[in-house]
DRENDO-1510 file (C-alpha; in Angstrom, 1 decimal, always signed):
<recs>
REC; n; res; u; v; w
REC; 1; UNK; +69.9; +93.3; +61.5 .
REC; 2; UNK; +69.0; +91.1; +64.4 .
REC; 3; UNK; +71.0; +88.3; +66.0 .
REC; 4; UNK; +68.2; +85.9; +65.3 .
REC; 5; UNK; +68.3; +86.7; +61.6 .
REC; 6; UNK; +72.0; +86.2; +60.9 .
REC; 7; UNK; +73.7; +85.0; +64.1 .
REC; 8; UNK; +76.0; +88.0; +63.9 .
REC; 9; UNK; +75.5; +91.5; +65.4 .
REC; 10; UNK; +75.7; +94.9; +63.8 .
REC; 11; UNK; +75.3; +98.5; +64.9 .
REC; 12; UNK; +71.6; +98.3; +64.3 .
REC; 13; UNK; +71.2; +95.2; +66.5 .
REC; 14; UNK; +69.8; +95.8; +69.9 .
REC; 15; UNK; +70.6; +95.2; +73.5 .
REC; 16; UNK; +67.9; +92.6; +73.4 .
REC; 17; UNK; +69.8; +90.8; +70.6 .
REC; 18; UNK; +72.7; +90.4; +73.0 .
REC; 19; UNK; +70.6; +89.3; +75.9 .
REC; 20; UNK; +68.8; +86.6; +73.8 .
REC; 21; UNK; +71.7; +85.5; +71.6 .
REC; 22; UNK; +72.0; +81.7; +71.7 .
REC; 23; UNK; +75.8; +81.9; +71.8 .
REC; 24; UNK; +75.5; +83.8; +75.1 .
REC; 25; UNK; +73.0; +81.6; +76.8 .
REC; 26; UNK; +73.6; +81.5; +80.6 .
REC; 27; UNK; +75.9; +84.6; +80.7 .
REC; 28; UNK; +74.5; +87.2; +78.4 .
REC; 29; UNK; +73.9; +89.8; +81.1 .
REC; 30; UNK; +77.5; +89.6; +82.1 .
REC; 31; UNK; +78.5; +91.0; +78.7 .
REC; 32; UNK; +76.7; +94.2; +79.4 .
REC; 33; UNK; +77.9; +96.9; +81.9 .
REC; 34; UNK; +75.5; +97.0; +84.8 .
REC; 35; UNK; +74.6; +94.3; +87.3 .
REC; 36; UNK; +71.8; +96.1; +89.1 .
REC; 37; UNK; +69.5; +97.6; +86.5 .
REC; 38; UNK; +67.0; +96.7; +83.8 .
REC; 39; UNK; +67.9; +97.3; +80.2 .
REC; 40; UNK; +65.9; +98.9; +77.4 .
REC; 41; UNK; +66.1; +95.9; +75.1 .
REC; 42; UNK; +65.1; +98.0; +72.1 .
REC; 43; UNK; +68.2; +100.2; +72.5 .
REC; 44; UNK; +70.3; +99.9; +69.3 .
REC; 45; UNK; +74.0; +99.2; +69.6 .
REC; 46; UNK; +74.6; +102.6; +67.9 .
REC; 47; UNK; +73.6; +104.0; +71.4 .
REC; 48; UNK; +75.5; +101.5; +73.6 .
REC; 49; UNK; +77.8; +104.3; +74.7 .
REC; 50; UNK; +74.9; +105.7; +76.7 .
REC; 51; UNK; +75.3; +102.7; +79.1 .
REC; 52; UNK; +79.0; +103.7; +79.7 .
REC; 53; UNK; +79.0; +107.1; +81.4 .
REC; 54; UNK; +82.7; +107.2; +82.3 .
REC; 55; UNK; +83.7; +106.3; +78.7 .
REC; 56; UNK; +84.3; +108.1; +75.5 .
REC; 57; UNK; +84.9; +107.2; +71.8 .
REC; 58; UNK; +82.6; +104.2; +72.1 .
REC; 59; UNK; +82.5; +102.8; +68.5 .
REC; 60; UNK; +79.5; +100.5; +67.7 .
REC; 61; UNK; +81.5; +98.9; +64.9 .
REC; 62; UNK; +84.3; +98.0; +67.3 .
REC; 63; UNK; +81.9; +96.8; +69.9 .
REC; 64; UNK; +80.0; +94.5; +67.5 .
REC; 65; UNK; +83.1; +93.3; +65.8 .
REC; 66; UNK; +84.5; +92.0; +69.1 .
REC; 67; UNK; +81.2; +90.5; +70.1 .
REC; 68; UNK; +81.0; +88.7; +66.7 .
REC; 69; UNK; +84.4; +87.2; +67.5 .
REC; 70; UNK; +82.8; +85.6; +70.6 .
REC; 71; UNK; +79.8; +84.5; +68.6 .
REC; 72; UNK; +82.0; +82.9; +65.9 .
REC; 73; UNK; +84.1; +81.1; +68.5 .
REC; 74; UNK; +81.1; +79.8; +70.3 .
REC; 75; UNK; +79.5; +78.7; +67.1 .
REC; 76; UNK; +82.6; +76.7; +66.2 .
REC; 77; UNK; +82.3; +74.8; +69.5 .
REC; 78; UNK; +84.8; +76.7; +71.6 .
REC; 79; UNK; +83.9; +77.5; +75.2 .
REC; 80; UNK; +84.0; +81.3; +75.6 .
REC; 81; UNK; +82.9; +81.8; +79.2 .
REC; 82; UNK; +84.2; +80.2; +82.4 .
REC; 83; UNK; +83.2; +80.5; +86.0 .
REC; 84; UNK; +86.1; +80.8; +88.4 .
REC; 85; UNK; +84.1; +80.6; +91.6 .
REC; 86; UNK; +82.6; +77.4; +92.7 .
REC; 87; UNK; +78.8; +77.0; +93.1 .
REC; 88; UNK; +79.3; +76.9; +96.8 .
REC; 89; UNK; +81.2; +80.1; +96.8 .
REC; 90; UNK; +78.5; +81.8; +94.7 .
REC; 91; UNK; +75.8; +80.6; +97.0 .
REC; 92; UNK; +77.6; +81.9; +100.1 .
REC; 93; UNK; +78.2; +85.3; +98.4 .
REC; 94; UNK; +75.5; +85.8; +95.7 .
REC; 95; UNK; +77.3; +88.8; +94.2 .
REC; 96; UNK; +80.0; +86.4; +93.0 .
REC; 97; UNK; +77.4; +85.1; +90.5 .
REC; 98; UNK; +78.1; +88.3; +88.6 .
REC; 99; UNK; +81.7; +87.2; +87.8 .
REC; 100; UNK; +83.4; +85.1; +85.1 .
REC; 101; UNK; +86.0; +85.0; +82.4 .
REC; 102; UNK; +85.4; +85.4; +78.7 .
REC; 103; UNK; +88.1; +83.7; +76.7 .
REC; 104; UNK; +89.3; +84.6; +73.2 .
REC; 105; UNK; +91.9; +82.0; +72.2 .
REC; 106; UNK; +95.2; +82.5; +70.5 .
REC; 107; UNK; +97.8; +79.8; +69.8 .
REC; 108; UNK; +97.5; +76.8; +72.1 .
REC; 109; UNK; +100.3; +77.0; +74.7 .
REC; 110; UNK; +100.9; +80.7; +74.2 .
REC; 111; UNK; +101.0; +83.1; +77.1 .
REC; 112; UNK; +97.8; +84.8; +78.2 .
REC; 113; UNK; +96.6; +88.2; +79.1 .
REC; 114; UNK; +93.8; +89.1; +81.6 .
REC; 115; UNK; +92.0; +92.3; +80.9 .
REC; 116; UNK; +90.1; +94.2; +83.6 .
REC; 117; UNK; +87.8; +96.9; +82.1 .
REC; 118; UNK; +86.9; +100.0; +83.9 .
REC; 119; UNK; +83.7; +101.7; +85.1 .
REC; 120; UNK; +84.5; +103.3; +88.4 .
REC; 121; UNK; +83.8; +100.0; +90.1 .
REC; 122; UNK; +80.1; +100.7; +89.4 .
REC; 123; UNK; +79.9; +98.9; +86.1 .
REC; 124; UNK; +82.2; +96.9; +83.8 .
REC; 125; UNK; +82.9; +98.4; +80.4 .
REC; 126; UNK; +83.8; +95.1; +78.7 .
REC; 127; UNK; +82.1; +95.9; +75.4 .
REC; 128; UNK; +84.4; +98.9; +74.9 .
REC; 129; UNK; +87.7; +98.1; +76.6 .
REC; 130; UNK; +87.5; +94.4; +77.3 .
REC; 131; UNK; +86.4; +92.4; +74.3 .
REC; 132; UNK; +88.0; +94.8; +71.7 .
REC; 133; UNK; +91.4; +94.5; +73.5 .
REC; 134; UNK; +91.0; +90.8; +73.7 .
REC; 135; UNK; +90.3; +90.5; +70.0 .
REC; 136; UNK; +93.4; +92.5; +69.2 .
REC; 137; UNK; +95.6; +90.4; +71.6 .
REC; 138; UNK; +94.3; +87.1; +70.4 .
REC; 139; UNK; +94.8; +88.3; +66.8 .
REC; 140; UNK; +98.5; +88.4; +67.6 .
REC; 141; UNK; +98.4; +84.7; +68.7 .
REC; 142; UNK; +98.2; +85.3; +72.5 .
REC; 143; UNK; +95.4; +84.0; +74.7 .
REC; 144; UNK; +93.1; +86.7; +76.1 .
REC; 145; UNK; +90.7; +86.6; +79.0 .
REC; 146; UNK; +88.3; +89.4; +79.9 .
REC; 147; UNK; +87.4; +89.6; +83.5 .
REC; 148; UNK; +83.8; +90.2; +84.7 .
REC; 149; UNK; +84.2; +91.2; +88.3 .
REC; 150; UNK; +81.8; +92.3; +91.0 .
REC; 151; UNK; +80.6; +95.9; +90.6 .
REC; 152; UNK; +79.1; +98.1; +93.2 .
REC; 153; UNK; +81.3; +96.5; +95.9 .
REC; 154; UNK; +84.4; +98.7; +95.6 .
REC; 155; UNK; +87.9; +98.1; +94.6 .
REC; 156; UNK; +88.8; +95.4; +97.2 .
REC; 157; UNK; +86.1; +93.0; +96.0 .
REC; 158; UNK; +87.0; +93.6; +92.4 .
REC; 159; UNK; +90.7; +93.0; +93.0 .
REC; 160; UNK; +89.9; +89.8; +94.9 .
REC; 161; UNK; +88.0; +88.6; +91.8 .
REC; 162; UNK; +91.0; +89.3; +89.6 .
REC; 163; UNK; +93.2; +87.3; +92.0 .
REC; 164; UNK; +90.7; +84.5; +92.0 .
REC; 165; UNK; +90.6; +84.5; +88.2 .
REC; 166; UNK; +94.4; +84.3; +88.0 .
REC; 167; UNK; +94.4; +81.4; +90.4 .
REC; 168; UNK; +91.8; +79.6; +88.3 .
REC; 169; UNK; +93.7; +80.1; +85.1 .
REC; 170; UNK; +97.0; +78.9; +86.7 .
REC; 171; UNK; +95.3; +75.8; +88.1 .
REC; 172; UNK; +93.6; +75.0; +84.8 .
REC; 173; UNK; +96.3; +76.1; +82.4 .
REC; 174; UNK; +96.6; +72.7; +80.7 .
REC; 175; UNK; +92.9; +72.3; +80.1 .
REC; 176; UNK; +92.6; +75.9; +78.9 .
REC; 177; UNK; +95.6; +75.5; +76.6 .
REC; 178; UNK; +97.6; +78.4; +77.9 .
REC; 179; UNK; +101.1; +79.0; +79.2 .
REC; 180; UNK; +101.5; +80.4; +82.7 .
REC; 181; UNK; +104.9; +81.9; +81.8 .
REC; 182; UNK; +105.1; +85.5; +80.8 .
REC; 183; UNK; +101.4; +86.5; +81.3 .
REC; 184; UNK; +100.3; +90.1; +81.3 .
REC; 185; UNK; +97.7; +92.1; +83.2 .
REC; 186; UNK; +95.7; +94.8; +81.4 .
REC; 187; UNK; +93.4; +97.3; +83.0 .
REC; 188; UNK; +91.6; +100.5; +82.2 .
REC; 189; UNK; +90.7; +103.1; +84.8 .
REC; 190; UNK; +89.3; +101.1; +87.7 .
REC; 191; UNK; +90.5; +98.0; +86.0 .
REC; 192; UNK; +94.0; +99.5; +85.8 .
REC; 193; UNK; +94.0; +99.9; +89.6 .
REC; 194; UNK; +93.3; +96.2; +90.0 .
REC; 195; UNK; +96.0; +95.2; +87.5 .
REC; 196; UNK; +98.6; +97.5; +89.0 .
REC; 197; UNK; +97.7; +96.3; +92.6 .
REC; 198; UNK; +98.4; +92.7; +91.7 .
REC; 199; UNK; +101.4; +93.7; +89.7 .
REC; 200; UNK; +102.8; +95.4; +92.8 .
REC; 201; UNK; +101.9; +92.9; +95.5 .
REC; 202; UNK; +100.9; +89.6; +93.9 .
REC; 203; UNK; +97.7; +87.7; +93.8 .
REC; 204; UNK; +98.2; +86.1; +97.2 .
REC; 205; UNK; +97.8; +89.6; +98.9 .
REC; 206; UNK; +94.2; +89.6; +97.6 .
REC; 207; UNK; +93.2; +86.1; +98.4 .
REC; 208; UNK; +94.6; +84.3; +95.4 .
REC; 209; UNK; +97.2; +81.6; +95.1 .
REC; 210; UNK; +100.9; +82.0; +95.3 .
REC; 211; UNK; +101.7; +82.6; +91.6 .
REC; 212; UNK; +104.4; +84.7; +89.9 .
REC; 213; UNK; +103.8; +88.3; +89.2 .
REC; 214; UNK; +102.9; +89.3; +85.6 .
REC; 215; UNK; +105.6; +89.8; +83.1 .
REC; 216; UNK; +104.1; +93.1; +82.2 .
REC; 217; UNK; +101.3; +95.4; +83.3 .
REC; 218; UNK; +99.4; +97.5; +80.8 .
REC; 219; UNK; +97.4; +100.3; +82.4 .
REC; 220; UNK; +95.2; +103.0; +80.8 .
REC; 221; UNK; +94.0; +106.2; +82.3 .
REC; 222; UNK; +94.1; +105.7; +86.1 .
REC; 223; UNK; +95.2; +107.9; +89.0 .
REC; 224; UNK; +96.4; +104.8; +90.9 .
REC; 225; UNK; +99.5; +105.9; +93.0 .
REC; 226; UNK; +100.6; +102.8; +95.0 .
REC; 227; UNK; +103.7; +100.9; +93.9 .
REC; 228; UNK; +106.2; +98.5; +95.3 .
REC; 229; UNK; +110.0; +98.1; +95.2 .
REC; 230; UNK; +109.7; +95.4; +92.6 .
REC; 231; UNK; +107.3; +96.4; +89.8 .
REC; 232; UNK; +106.8; +94.6; +86.5 .
REC; 233; UNK; +107.5; +96.4; +83.3 .
REC; 234; UNK; +104.7; +98.8; +82.8 .
REC; 235; UNK; +103.1; +100.4; +79.7 .
REC; 236; UNK; +100.8; +103.3; +80.5 .
REC; 237; UNK; +98.5; +105.5; +78.4 .
REC; 238; UNK; +96.3; +108.6; +79.1 .
REC; 239; UNK; +94.5; +111.3; +77.2 .
REC; 240; UNK; +95.9; +114.8; +77.7 .
REC; 241; UNK; +92.4; +116.2; +78.5 .
REC; 242; UNK; +91.5; +113.5; +81.1 .
REC; 243; UNK; +89.7; +115.1; +84.0 .
REC; 244; UNK; +89.1; +111.9; +85.9 .
REC; 245; UNK; +92.7; +110.6; +85.8 .
REC; 246; UNK; +94.7; +113.7; +84.9 .
REC; 247; UNK; +98.1; +113.0; +83.2 .
REC; 248; UNK; +99.9; +114.6; +86.1 .
REC; 249; UNK; +98.6; +112.0; +88.5 .
REC; 250; UNK; +99.8; +109.2; +86.2 .
REC; 251; UNK; +103.1; +110.8; +85.7 .
REC; 252; UNK; +103.9; +110.9; +89.4 .
REC; 253; UNK; +103.7; +107.1; +89.5 .
REC; 254; UNK; +105.6; +106.7; +86.2 .
REC; 255; UNK; +108.5; +108.8; +87.6 .
REC; 256; UNK; +108.6; +106.7; +90.7 .
REC; 257; UNK; +108.7; +103.5; +88.7 .
REC; 258; UNK; +111.5; +104.8; +86.5 .
REC; 259; UNK; +113.5; +105.9; +89.5 .
REC; 260; UNK; +113.2; +102.4; +90.9 .
REC; 261; UNK; +114.7; +101.0; +87.7 .
REC; 262; UNK; +111.4; +99.6; +86.3 .
REC; 263; UNK; +111.1; +99.5; +82.5 .
REC; 264; UNK; +108.3; +101.9; +81.6 .
REC; 265; UNK; +106.7; +103.2; +78.4 .
REC; 266; UNK; +104.2; +106.1; +78.8 .
REC; 267; UNK; +102.0; +107.7; +76.1 .
REC; 268; UNK; +99.9; +110.8; +76.4 .
REC; 269; UNK; +97.5; +111.4; +73.6 .
REC; 270; UNK; +96.3; +114.8; +72.3 .
REC; 271; UNK; +92.6; +115.8; +72.3 .
REC; 272; UNK; +91.4; +112.9; +74.3 .
REC; 273; UNK; +89.6; +112.6; +77.6 .
REC; 274; UNK; +88.9; +109.6; +79.9 .
REC; 275; UNK; +87.9; +106.1; +78.8 .
REC; 276; UNK; +88.8; +106.1; +75.1 .
REC; 277; UNK; +89.3; +102.4; +74.7 .
REC; 278; UNK; +91.1; +101.4; +71.5 .
REC; 279; UNK; +90.9; +105.0; +70.4 .
REC; 280; UNK; +90.0; +104.2; +66.9 .
REC; 281; UNK; +90.0; +107.3; +64.7 .
REC; 282; UNK; +91.9; +109.3; +67.4 .
REC; 283; UNK; +95.5; +110.2; +68.2 .
REC; 284; UNK; +95.6; +107.0; +70.4 .
REC; 285; UNK; +94.8; +104.6; +67.5 .
REC; 286; UNK; +97.1; +101.6; +67.5 .
REC; 287; UNK; +98.2; +102.0; +71.1 .
REC; 288; UNK; +97.1; +98.4; +72.0 .
REC; 289; UNK; +99.5; +97.0; +69.4 .
REC; 290; UNK; +102.3; +99.1; +70.9 .
REC; 291; UNK; +101.4; +97.6; +74.3 .
REC; 292; UNK; +101.5; +94.1; +72.8 .
REC; 293; UNK; +105.0; +94.7; +71.5 .
REC; 294; UNK; +106.1; +96.0; +74.9 .
REC; 295; UNK; +104.7; +92.8; +76.5 .
REC; 296; UNK; +106.5; +90.7; +73.9 .
REC; 297; UNK; +109.8; +92.2; +74.9 .
REC; 298; UNK; +109.0; +91.3; +78.5 .
REC; 299; UNK; +108.3; +87.7; +77.5 .
REC; 300; UNK; +111.5; +87.4; +75.5 .
REC; 301; UNK; +113.7; +89.2; +78.0 .
REC; 302; UNK; +112.2; +88.6; +81.4 .
REC; 303; UNK; +115.2; +90.3; +83.2 .
REC; 304; UNK; +114.7; +93.6; +81.3 .
REC; 305; UNK; +113.2; +95.7; +84.0 .
REC; 306; UNK; +111.9; +94.6; +87.4 .
</recs>
């Protein structure tokens, strides 16, 4: 089933159907993982996991379901993609043209989450651990942004993009219809390093504006070790067989946060490796909804944990 036939995507749709979909005009390449390579447009979405070498458990039904949410929102007249760098900034640094925010709306005036997918800073796995997370979060009434950051430029550039995106949302909150109170940062793998860095040190450290730290950080499968004396409440998940971000490396940071008095929840899932995303059909299934509940406690009780 092609996008041109029905407007919606299915597992038998192709990469070309994404690239040419009218709902994605002007930003379709930013949906896909890689900035620097040509795609086989005939690749069916049943094989989209082949574009995500650091990820596992890539479910074409989950991928297309989340993309169809974007299509439905765009078809109803909602803006689903925003640039957070100015034209002048993108002209000065052309790599910034590979950035933006995808927006899945919840209730107007509700808090927002920003999701930074992983990919080893080489690619952005938004189709697997960006849009599906956002669909789940917005389904609970919260506003959800998926960050497309610069890839191939290392962690510093990517974290600067997250800081710039947060500053954009803060400055345009009224127009976007979101509350700036009680926001959360979500990240997986490389994206979790970015989210945790801003949770520790604030957006201004990375070139963003002076804005409050997040109410909560949700981080999946990362070996990130840095932390500060005042950490936000943190929800962390990992697969017990993760060879890229071994549980022991996450647990060292978790212990340090707990010793500092930070509220922490930690989940280690059986029979899973790195990059499992939602983990549908695995021992991790449902973890995103646990994380949303953790965030809700931080919204309602902002003094519960540092």
